[in-house]
C-alpha positions in Angstrom: 40.1 -22.3 -2.3 43.2 -21.4 -0.3 43.4 -19.6 3.1 43.9 -16.3 1.2 40.8 -16.9 -0.9 38.7 -17.6 2.2 39.9 -14.4 3.9 39.0 -12.3 0.9 35.6 -13.9 0.7 35.0 -13.2 4.5 36.2 -9.6 4.1 33.7 -9.1 1.2 30.9 -10.6 3.2 31.8 -8.3 6.1 31.8 -5.3 3.8 28.4 -6.4 2.4 26.9 -6.6 5.9 28.3 -3.2 6.9 26.8 -1.7 3.7 23.5 -3.3 4.4 23.5 -2.2 8.0 24.3 1.4 7.0 21.5 1.4 4.4 19.1 -0.1 6.9 19.9 2.6 9.5 19.5 5.4 7.0 16.1 3.9 5.9 14.8 3.6 9.4 16.2 6.9 10.8 13.2 9.1 9.7 10.6 6.7 11.2 12.7 6.4 14.4 12.9 10.2 14.6 9.2 10.6 14.0 8.5 8.1 16.9 11.0 9.8 19.2 9.4 13.2 18.5 5.9 11.9 19.1 7.0 11.0 22.7 8.5 14.3 23.5 7.0 17.1 25.6 6.0 20.3 23.8 9.0 22.3 24.8 11.5 19.5 23.9 10.6 19.2 20.2 13.1 21.9 19.0 15.9 21.5 21.6 19.4 22.1 20.3 20.6 18.8 21.6 19.6 15.8 19.6 17.8 13.3 21.8 16.8 10.0 20.2 15.4 8.9 23.6 13.1 11.7 25.0 13.5 12.7 28.6 10.9 12.6 29.9 8.9 10.2 27.7 5.2 11.4 27.4 2.1 10.1 25.7 0.5 13.6 25.8 0.7 14.0 22.0 -1.1 10.8 21.4 -3.8 11.8 23.9 -4.2 15.2 22.3 -4.3 13.6 18.8 -7.4 11.5 19.8 -9.1 14.1 21.9 -8.6 17.3 19.9 -8.6 16.0 16.3 -11.3 14.0 14.4 -8.7 11.2 14.2 -11.2 8.4 14.7 -13.3 9.7 11.8 -10.2 9.9 9.6 -9.2 6.3 10.6 -12.7 5.0 10.1 -12.9 6.6 6.6 -9.5 5.3 5.6 -10.2 1.8 6.9 -13.6 1.6 5.1 -12.1 2.9 1.8 -9.1 0.6 2.0 -11.3 -2.5 2.7 -13.8 -1.8 -0.1 -10.9 -0.9 -2.5 -9.2 -4.2 -1.7 -12.4 -6.2 -2.3 -13.1 -4.5 -5.6 -9.5 -4.7 -6.7 -9.1 -8.4 -6.0 -12.4 -9.3 -7.6 -11.8 -7.2 -10.8 -8.1 -8.2 -11.1 -8.7 -11.9 -10.6 -11.5 -12.0 -13.3 -9.4 -9.9 -15.8 -6.2 -11.9 -15.1 -8.0 -15.2 -15.6 -9.4 -14.0 -18.9 -5.9 -13.0 -20.1 -4.2 -16.1 -18.8 -6.6 -18.9 -19.6 -9.3 -17.7 -22.2 -8.8 -17.3 -25.9 -10.4 -14.4 -27.7 -9.6 -12.1 -30.6 -7.3 -9.2 -29.8 -6.2 -10.6 -26.4 -2.6 -9.7 -26.7 -3.3 -6.2 -28.0 -5.8 -5.6 -25.2 -3.3 -6.9 -22.6 -0.6 -4.5 -23.9 -3.1 -1.6 -23.7 -3.8 -2.5 -20.1 -0.1 -2.6 -19.3 0.5 0.8 -20.9 -1.8 2.4 -18.3 0.9 1.6 -15.7 3.0 4.3 -17.4 0.2 7.0 -17.1 0.6 9.0 -13.9 -2.6 9.4 -11.8 -2.2 13.2 -12.0 -2.8 13.0 -15.8 -6.2 11.3 -15.4 -7.4 13.3 -12.3 -9.4 15.9 -14.2 -11.3 13.6 -16.6 -11.9 11.2 -13.7 -13.2 14.0 -11.6 -15.6 15.0 -14.3 -16.8 11.4 -14.6 -17.3 11.0 -10.9 -19.1 14.4 -10.7 -21.4 13.3 -13.6 -22.2 10.2 -11.6 -23.1 12.3 -8.6 -20.4 10.6 -6.4 -18.4 13.7 -5.3 -17.8 13.8 -1.6 -18.7 10.2 -1.1 -16.7 7.1 -0.2 -17.9 5.4 -3.3 -16.4 8.2 -5.4 -13.0 7.6 -3.8 -13.2 3.8 -4.0 -14.4 3.1 -7.6 -11.5 4.7 -9.6 -9.0 2.8 -7.5 -10.3 -0.6 -8.4 -8.7 -2.9 -11.1 -5.1 -1.6 -11.0 -3.1 -2.7 -14.1 -0.1 -3.8 -12.0 -2.4 -6.3 -10.2 -3.7 -7.6 -13.5 -0.2 -8.1 -14.7 1.0 -9.8 -11.5 -1.9 -12.2 -11.4 -1.9 -13.0 -15.1 1.8 -14.0 -14.9 1.1 -16.2 -11.8 -2.0 -17.8 -13.4 0.0 -18.7 -16.5 2.4 -20.6 -14.3 -0.3 -23.0 -13.0 -0.4 -26.2 -15.1 -3.1 -26.1 -17.7 -3.7 -29.8 -17.2 -5.4 -29.1 -13.8 -8.0 -27.0 -15.6 -8.4 -29.4 -18.4 -9.0 -32.3 -16.0 -11.5 -30.2 -14.1 -13.3 -29.4 -17.4 -13.5 -33.1 -18.3 -15.2 -33.6 -14.9 -17.8 -31.0 -15.9 -16.4 -27.8 -14.3 -17.2 -24.5 -15.9 -14.6 -21.7 -16.3 -16.1 -20.0 -13.2 -15.7 -23.2 -11.1 -12.1 -23.7 -12.4 -11.2 -20.1 -11.4 -12.6 -20.2 -7.9 -12.0 -23.9 -7.0 -8.6 -24.4 -8.6 -6.8 -21.2 -9.8 -7.6 -18.9 -6.8 -6.7 -21.5 -4.1 -3.3 -22.1 -5.8 -2.6 -18.4 -6.1 -2.3 -17.5 -2.4 1.2 -15.9 -2.6 0.3 -13.7 -5.6 -3.0 -12.7 -4.0 -1.1 -11.9 -0.7 1.3 -9.6 -2.6 -1.6 -7.8 -4.3 -3.4 -7.5 -1.0 -0.5 -5.8 0.7 0.2 -3.5 -2.3 -3.5 -2.5 -2.6 -3.9 -1.8 1.1 -0.8 0.3 1.3 -1.7 2.3 -1.8 -5.3 2.9 -0.7 -4.3 3.7 2.9 -1.6 6.2 1.8 -3.5 7.6 -1.2 -3.6 11.4 -0.9 -4.4 13.1 -4.2 -7.7 11.5 -5.2 -9.3 11.7 -1.7 -8.1 15.3 -1.6 -10.0 16.0 -4.8 -13.2 14.1 -4.1 -13.6 14.5 -0.3 -15.1 18.0 0.4 -16.5 17.6 3.8 -15.2 16.5 7.2 -17.3 13.3 7.0 -15.4 12.0 3.9 -11.8 13.1 4.8 -9.3 10.3 5.0 -6.2 10.1 7.2 -3.6 11.4 4.7 -5.9 14.4 3.8 -6.4 15.0 7.5 -2.7 15.0 8.1 -2.1 17.5 5.3 -4.8 19.8 6.7 -3.2 19.6 10.1 0.2 20.6 8.6 -1.3 23.5 6.6 -3.0 24.8 9.7 0.3 25.5 11.5 1.3 29.0 12.2 4.8 30.2 12.9 3.9 30.7 16.6 2.2 27.3 17.0 4.8 25.4 15.1 7.0 24.6 18.1 4.2 23.1 20.2 2.3 21.3 17.5 5.0 19.2 15.7 4.8 16.6 18.5 1.1 16.3 17.7 1.8 15.9 14.0 4.4 13.2 14.6 2.0 11.3 16.9 -0.8 11.4 14.3 1.7 10.3 11.6 2.7 7.3 13.8 -1.0 6.3 14.2 -1.3 6.5 10.4 1.7 4.3 9.8 0.9 1.6 12.3 -1.8 -0.4 10.3 0.4 -0.8 7.2 3.4 -1.7 9.4 1.4 -4.3 11.2 -0.1 -5.7 8.0 3.4 -6.1 6.5 4.9 -7.7 9.6 2.0 -10.2 9.7 2.1 -11.0 6.0 5.8 -10.5 5.2 6.6 -14.2 4.7 3.8 -14.7 2.3 4.7 -11.4 0.6 8.3 -12.4 0.0 7.1 -15.9 -1.3 4.7 -14.2 -3.6 7.2 -11.8 -5.1 9.7 -14.6 -5.6 7.3 -17.1 -7.2 5.7 -14.4 -9.4 9.1 -13.4 -10.6 10.1 -17.0 -11.4 6.9 -17.8 -13.2 6.9 -14.5 -15.1 
């Protein structure tokens, strides 16, 4: 490659970096503005001049969010529901994926396709029959009623099935010769080798459960069961025209508190998350 060719390649690389930088700035701008607004005093929220760095910086909105709102109850409810949803989802998806990947039974392929088709069904379409079922079970306004319908997501079954298929069958056959049952092969061989895929499913499940709004809004009917997204919505709907100017800082502070757990979880697990996405794609 000549000098001209190298110059063209460097120019294309520079353009690519500029494009990526612009997209990154656009993607982060709303979050940065939310954080900036959460640190502004009441009177500075609707100033004509755009200030990314507030002057003065105050934590008053965060203090009011914890003192005047049931924020700790909302956080506690969301954390409990996300934790139990994660446990149920991992347990159900691992067992179902192992059956599809390693066991032979009549109608397996048809059943797997039926499971995958549920990915295309929007949650809004199943909300009414699901509500009737949960109501019949007597689980309305309970955390169990919010958690159970979220377990065993089809996308998790697909992801783990593809990963399990990529693990050499010889490992399982050798273990079976040594006397291991299917249950032992799953928990002693398959699961320990599937860390990246399970990490991906963990992050996706936690994010979906933490941010889920529609189903908790339908099931939770008392203050004791309300989750953080539903609480944020109730805070927004309670604004009046006169109160709007002084309460937006409070809303932004509450929204930042709601975002922090998922941001921290992603930052801690990002390396494993990227590895899991890459390996699952290659093995699929």
